[in-house]
Each structure stands twice: as structure tokens, then as C-alpha cells.
C-alpha positions as CSV (number, residue, x, y, z in Angstrom):
1,X,8.9,-22.6,14.5
2,X,8.5,-20.3,17.9
3,X,11.8,-18.0,16.7
4,X,10.7,-17.6,13.1
5,X,7.0,-16.3,14.4
6,X,9.0,-13.9,16.8
7,X,11.2,-12.9,14.2
8,X,8.3,-12.3,11.9
9,X,6.3,-10.5,14.3
10,X,9.4,-8.3,15.4
11,X,9.9,-7.5,11.9
12,X,6.5,-6.1,11.3
13,X,7.3,-3.8,14.2
14,X,10.4,-2.5,13.0
15,X,8.7,-2.2,9.6
16,X,5.8,-0.2,11.0
17,X,7.9,2.1,12.8
18,X,10.4,2.6,10.0
19,X,7.7,3.9,7.6
20,X,6.1,5.8,10.6
21,X,9.7,7.9,10.8
22,X,10.4,8.0,7.3
23,X,6.6,9.6,6.4
24,X,6.6,11.9,9.5
25,X,10.2,13.3,9.1
26,X,10.0,13.7,5.4
27,X,6.6,15.3,5.7
28,X,8.3,18.0,8.2
29,X,11.3,18.6,6.0
30,X,9.2,18.9,2.9
31,X,6.9,21.3,4.4
32,X,9.5,23.5,5.8
33,X,11.4,23.4,2.1
34,X,8.1,24.9,0.8
35,X,7.2,22.0,-0.7
36,X,3.3,22.3,-1.6
37,X,0.7,19.9,-0.1
38,X,-0.5,18.2,-3.0
39,X,2.9,17.5,-3.9
40,X,3.6,16.1,-0.4
41,X,0.5,14.2,-0.6
42,X,1.6,12.3,-3.6
43,X,4.9,11.6,-2.9
44,X,6.1,11.3,0.4
45,X,3.0,10.2,2.0
46,X,1.4,8.1,-0.5
47,X,4.9,6.6,-1.2
48,X,6.1,6.2,2.0
49,X,3.2,4.0,3.3
50,X,3.7,1.7,0.3
51,X,7.3,1.5,1.3
52,X,7.1,-1.4,3.5
53,X,5.6,-3.5,0.7
54,X,8.2,-2.2,-1.7
55,X,11.1,-2.9,0.6
56,X,9.9,-6.6,1.4
57,X,8.8,-7.5,-2.4
58,X,12.4,-6.0,-3.6
59,X,14.5,-7.7,-1.0
60,X,12.4,-11.1,-1.3
61,X,13.1,-10.8,-5.0
62,X,16.4,-10.2,-5.1
63,X,17.0,-13.4,-2.6
64,X,15.2,-15.5,-5.5
65,X,11.5,-15.4,-3.9
66,X,9.2,-14.2,-6.7
67,X,6.4,-15.9,-5.5
68,X,6.6,-13.8,-2.1
69,X,7.1,-10.6,-3.6
70,X,4.3,-10.9,-6.2
71,X,2.1,-12.5,-3.3
72,X,3.0,-9.8,-0.7
73,X,1.4,-7.0,-3.7
74,X,-1.5,-9.2,-4.4
75,X,-2.5,-9.9,-0.6
76,X,-1.7,-6.1,0.2
77,X,-4.3,-4.7,-2.4
78,X,-6.9,-7.3,-1.3
79,X,-5.9,-6.4,2.2
80,X,-6.5,-2.7,1.9
81,X,-9.7,-2.8,0.7
82,X,-11.2,-5.6,2.3
83,X,-9.6,-5.6,6.2
84,X,-8.8,-1.9,6.0
85,X,-11.6,0.0,4.3
86,X,-13.7,-2.8,5.8
87,X,-12.5,-2.5,9.3
88,X,-12.6,1.4,9.1
89,X,-16.3,1.2,7.9
90,X,-17.2,-0.6,10.4
91,X,-16.1,1.5,13.0
92,X,-17.3,4.4,11.3
93,X,-19.6,4.4,8.0
94,X,-17.4,6.6,5.5
95,X,-18.8,9.8,4.4
96,X,-16.9,10.4,1.2
97,X,-17.1,14.0,-0.2
98,X,-16.7,12.9,-4.0
99,X,-14.1,14.4,-6.2
100,X,-11.2,12.9,-5.5
101,X,-12.1,9.1,-4.7
102,X,-15.0,8.9,-7.5
103,X,-12.2,9.9,-10.1
104,X,-9.5,7.7,-8.8
105,X,-11.3,4.4,-8.1
106,X,-12.0,3.8,-11.9
107,X,-8.2,4.7,-12.5
108,X,-7.3,2.4,-9.9
109,X,-9.4,-0.4,-11.7
110,X,-7.6,0.3,-15.1
111,X,-4.3,0.0,-13.4
112,X,-5.2,-3.3,-11.8
113,X,-6.5,-4.6,-15.2
114,X,-3.5,-3.5,-16.9
115,X,-1.6,-5.7,-15.0
116,X,-3.2,-8.9,-16.3
117,X,-1.4,-8.8,-20.1
118,X,1.9,-8.1,-18.3
119,X,1.3,-11.1,-16.4
120,X,0.1,-13.5,-18.9
121,X,3.3,-15.1,-20.1
122,X,4.1,-15.7,-16.7
123,X,6.9,-13.4,-16.2
124,X,7.4,-9.8,-15.6
125,X,10.5,-8.5,-17.4
126,X,12.7,-5.3,-17.0
127,X,11.0,-3.7,-20.0
128,X,7.2,-4.6,-18.4
129,X,9.0,-3.2,-15.2
130,X,9.9,-0.1,-16.9
131,X,6.5,0.3,-18.6
132,X,4.6,0.1,-14.9
133,X,6.7,3.0,-14.0
134,X,6.0,5.0,-16.9
135,X,1.9,4.0,-16.0
136,X,2.6,5.7,-12.6
137,X,4.4,8.8,-14.1
138,X,1.5,9.2,-16.1
139,X,-0.6,8.5,-13.2
140,X,1.2,11.5,-11.2
141,X,0.9,13.5,-14.1
142,X,-3.0,13.2,-14.1
143,X,-3.6,13.7,-10.6
144,X,-1.1,16.9,-10.5
145,X,-3.1,18.0,-13.8
146,X,-6.4,17.6,-11.9
147,X,-5.2,18.5,-8.5
148,X,-6.1,22.1,-8.9
149,X,-9.7,22.0,-8.0
150,X,-8.6,19.9,-5.0
151,X,-6.3,22.6,-3.1
152,X,-8.4,22.8,0.0
153,X,-8.8,19.0,0.5
154,X,-5.4,18.5,0.3
155,X,-4.6,21.4,2.6
156,X,-7.0,20.3,5.1
157,X,-5.3,16.3,4.8
158,X,-1.9,17.7,5.1
159,X,-2.1,20.8,7.5
160,X,-0.9,19.1,10.7
161,X,2.4,18.6,9.2
162,X,2.7,22.6,8.0
163,X,1.9,23.4,11.6
164,X,4.8,20.9,12.9
165,X,7.0,22.2,10.5
166,X,6.4,25.9,11.3
167,X,9.7,27.4,13.0
168,X,11.8,24.2,12.2
169,X,15.4,24.7,13.6
170,X,18.3,23.4,12.3
171,X,18.5,21.0,15.4
172,X,15.0,19.9,14.7
173,X,16.0,19.5,10.6
174,X,19.2,17.5,12.2
175,X,16.8,15.2,14.1
176,X,14.2,14.8,11.1
177,X,17.1,13.5,9.2
178,X,18.4,10.9,11.6
179,X,14.7,9.9,11.9
180,X,14.6,9.4,8.0
181,X,17.8,7.1,8.3
182,X,16.7,5.3,11.1
183,X,13.0,5.3,8.8
184,X,15.2,3.9,5.6
185,X,17.0,1.5,7.9
186,X,13.7,0.3,9.8
187,X,12.5,-0.5,6.5
188,X,15.3,-2.9,5.2
189,X,16.0,-4.5,8.7
190,X,12.2,-5.3,8.9
191,X,12.0,-6.4,5.3
192,X,14.7,-8.8,5.7
193,X,13.3,-10.2,9.1
194,X,9.9,-11.1,7.6
195,X,11.2,-12.2,4.0
196,X,13.6,-15.0,6.1
197,X,10.6,-15.9,8.7
198,X,8.0,-16.0,6.0
199,X,10.3,-18.7,3.9
200,X,11.0,-20.7,6.6
201,X,7.0,-20.6,7.8
202,X,5.8,-21.5,4.6
203,X,8.0,-24.6,4.4
204,X,7.1,-25.4,8.1
205,X,3.3,-24.9,7.6
206,X,3.6,-26.3,4.2
207,X,1.7,-24.1,2.2
208,X,3.5,-22.0,-0.6
209,X,5.7,-18.8,-0.3
210,X,2.6,-17.1,-2.8
211,X,0.1,-18.0,-0.1
212,X,2.2,-16.6,3.0
213,X,3.0,-13.6,0.9
214,X,-0.7,-13.1,0.3
215,X,-2.3,-13.7,3.5
216,X,0.4,-13.3,6.3
217,X,3.1,-11.0,4.9
218,X,0.8,-8.8,3.1
219,X,-1.1,-8.0,6.3
220,X,2.0,-7.0,8.2
221,X,2.8,-4.6,5.4
222,X,-0.8,-2.9,5.1
223,X,0.0,-1.9,8.6
224,X,0.7,1.7,7.9
225,X,-2.5,2.0,5.7
226,X,-4.6,0.4,8.6
227,X,-3.2,2.9,11.1
228,X,-3.7,5.8,8.9
229,X,-7.2,4.7,7.8
230,X,-8.3,4.1,11.2
231,X,-7.3,7.5,12.4
232,X,-8.4,9.5,9.5
233,X,-12.0,7.6,9.8
234,X,-12.0,8.8,13.8
235,X,-11.2,12.2,12.6
236,X,-14.4,11.9,10.3
237,X,-11.8,12.7,7.6
238,X,-13.3,9.8,5.4
239,X,-11.7,11.0,2.3
240,X,-8.0,10.5,3.4
241,X,-9.2,7.1,4.6
242,X,-10.6,6.1,1.2
243,X,-8.1,8.0,-0.9
244,X,-4.9,6.4,1.1
245,X,-6.1,3.0,0.1
246,X,-6.6,3.7,-3.5
247,X,-3.1,5.5,-4.1
248,X,-1.5,2.8,-1.8
249,X,-3.2,0.3,-4.4
250,X,-2.0,2.4,-7.4
251,X,1.6,2.7,-5.7
252,X,1.9,-1.5,-4.8
253,X,1.1,-2.2,-8.7
254,X,2.7,0.4,-10.5
255,X,5.6,1.3,-8.0
256,X,6.3,-1.7,-5.9
257,X,6.2,-4.4,-9.0
258,X,7.4,-1.8,-11.4
259,X,10.7,-1.1,-9.4
260,X,11.5,-4.5,-8.2
261,X,10.9,-6.2,-11.7
262,X,13.0,-3.1,-13.3
263,X,15.9,-4.4,-10.6
264,X,15.4,-8.2,-11.1
265,X,13.0,-10.0,-13.7
266,X,10.2,-11.7,-11.6
267,X,8.6,-14.8,-12.4
268,X,4.9,-15.5,-11.9
269,X,3.4,-18.4,-10.3
270,X,0.2,-19.9,-12.4
271,X,-2.1,-19.7,-9.2
272,X,-1.2,-15.5,-9.5
273,X,-3.1,-15.8,-13.0
274,X,-6.1,-18.1,-11.2
275,X,-6.7,-17.3,-8.2
276,X,-4.9,-13.9,-6.8
277,X,-5.3,-11.7,-9.8
278,X,-9.0,-12.6,-9.9
279,X,-9.5,-12.1,-6.2
280,X,-7.7,-8.5,-6.4
281,X,-10.0,-7.6,-9.6
282,X,-13.0,-9.1,-7.7
283,X,-12.6,-7.0,-4.5
284,X,-11.5,-3.6,-6.5
285,X,-14.9,-4.2,-8.9
286,X,-16.8,-4.9,-5.6
287,X,-15.5,-1.2,-4.2
288,X,-17.0,0.7,-7.4
289,X,-20.7,0.6,-6.8
290,X,-20.1,1.0,-3.1
291,X,-18.2,4.2,-3.2
292,X,-20.1,5.7,-6.6
293,X,-23.6,4.8,-5.6
294,X,-23.9,7.4,-2.4
295,X,-20.6,8.4,-1.9
296,X,-21.0,6.4,1.5
297,X,-19.2,3.3,2.9
298,X,-22.1,2.1,5.5
299,X,-21.2,-0.1,8.4
300,X,-23.3,-3.4,6.1
301,X,-20.9,-2.6,3.2
302,X,-18.0,-2.5,5.6
303,X,-19.0,-6.2,7.0
304,X,-19.1,-7.1,3.3
305,X,-16.1,-6.0,2.3
306,X,-14.4,-7.5,5.2
307,X,-16.7,-10.9,4.6
308,X,-15.6,-10.8,1.1
309,X,-11.7,-10.6,2.0
310,X,-11.7,-13.3,4.2
311,X,-13.7,-15.5,1.9
312,X,-11.4,-14.8,-0.9
313,X,-8.5,-15.4,1.6
314,X,-9.8,-18.7,2.5
315,X,-10.5,-19.5,-1.1
316,X,-7.2,-19.1,-2.2
317,X,-5.5,-20.9,0.7
318,X,-8.0,-24.1,-0.1
């Protein structure tokens, strides 16, 4: 049992640093090659923070642990809103400037709701996985199309990558390629460690893989989002903190489940329909009036988000 706990903690650590190396090195290279900040934000950074969920779910599904794969995605979306945004708002109220966040919260709700008919028959087929990837492409096209008015916001968000990429030498480029390789390796190794330890912990604790994925694994894979949002909050860049969560939740459903189901069809536990999916919808719907009402997530509302997350987690476990 102690070995599995240490393996899980070590796996989370390797996963976190793997994602950090991958995002930072890829972003520097992208900027040095002339990739626009908008493309950078939508691809390298947004997908990078969802990379832990993707690798853990993919490795789990290929190993025959669909419950762990789906529980990881459901739990990560819950943790992103309740834990990450809740804690961020408690640390410092989030004043949102408006355009991007208020546009994308409803989009997140729609994409989350579209998951219901796909899992209704308790399986996600390869064809449905491809359909989810097409939804992701449509979402990216929508954001690209509406990004014309967001240039200044996105430039400000990723200005530090541009500064780091100035005067990038061949040696620095080689360093970044090495970091990308190490980052991908870290994601794979961390995911394998988490999957192996989570399966053993679920058996030892007498609870399902779905619950382990929902509560324990999802918190570990949400560390990149938590770190990114907390740093953005302390810098008074609330749009980054909230936008990071919205984008990550969309990618978790459309990209993580889509890619995983395309590689190997998923079997859906009935509890996902009766417990996990309703919990994710409740948390997602709860965010809408908070964000739309006054473009601020206050400390009291952060406490509500965190409290709701803890209550839903307890409800699912019990």
C-alpha cells in the first residue's frame, strides 16, 4: 500500500514536470518560428495543460481500464471548476474583462451537454470518438473566427513566451527539443505510474476505479491547470485563469475522450450517467450565472464553488 501511494505521488510529480517542460519548450519554439500567439494559445498551451488527462486516459483505456479513463475526465472537469477556480477566487477575486470568457462558458456547457447522447448507450464507439474530434475542430474554427477582436488579450497572455524566444540560438533550440522529448517521456511514465498505483489503491480501499479516477487521479492530472490559474490570479490576469479552465474542460471532453475512444472504444459505467455526468453538469451550470452576473468571481463565490465540489465528491463516493 505504501509503495502504491509513493508510486502515485511520484507519478503525479513526473506528470506535472513533463507537462511543464512540454508546454514551455513548445511555446518558445513556436514563437521563434513565427507562430501567432492565438495559434499558440489554442494549441500548444491549451492542449499542453490537458496532456496529463489525455495520456492517463489513453494509457488506462488501452490497458482495459475504461472506468479509470472516463472517471479521470469527469473528475478533472469537476476539479477544474470547483477546486481550481474555487481556490483561485479565494486567494484573490477574479475580475474578468469579458469577451472571451463570457463567449466560451456557454460553449463549454453545450459541448458538455452533447456528451450525454453519446454515453446514453453506455459505450463510446470509434465513430463517436471521431465525431467528438470533429466537434473539437468546429470549436477551434469558431475560436479562430472570433479571435480577430481578441488579439491584444491573447498577445498579453503569451508575451512572456515571445520574450523568451527572442534571439533563440541553435543550441537553445536543441535544448527545447530535448525538453519536449523529456516532457513527452515524463507524461507517458507518469501516466503509467498513476494507472498502476490507482488500480491497486482502488482494490485495496474497496472502491471502484471510477471513483479513484474521479477523485484521486483527476486532482493529480489537474495540477497544471491549478498551477497556471494560481499564477495568473496572483498576476491579476483573471482572463487567463478562467480561460485556461474553460479551454481545458472543452479539450478534456472533445479531445481526450475523442482521441481515446478513436484508439479504443470505451465502456461507460452506469454510474457515469446517474452520478458523474450530472455532477459535471451541475458544476458547469453553476459557473454560468457567477461569471455572467458581474464578470467577477468573488471570494464568497469561490467558497461556494469549492464547497459544491467537495459536496459532489462526497455524494459520489457515498
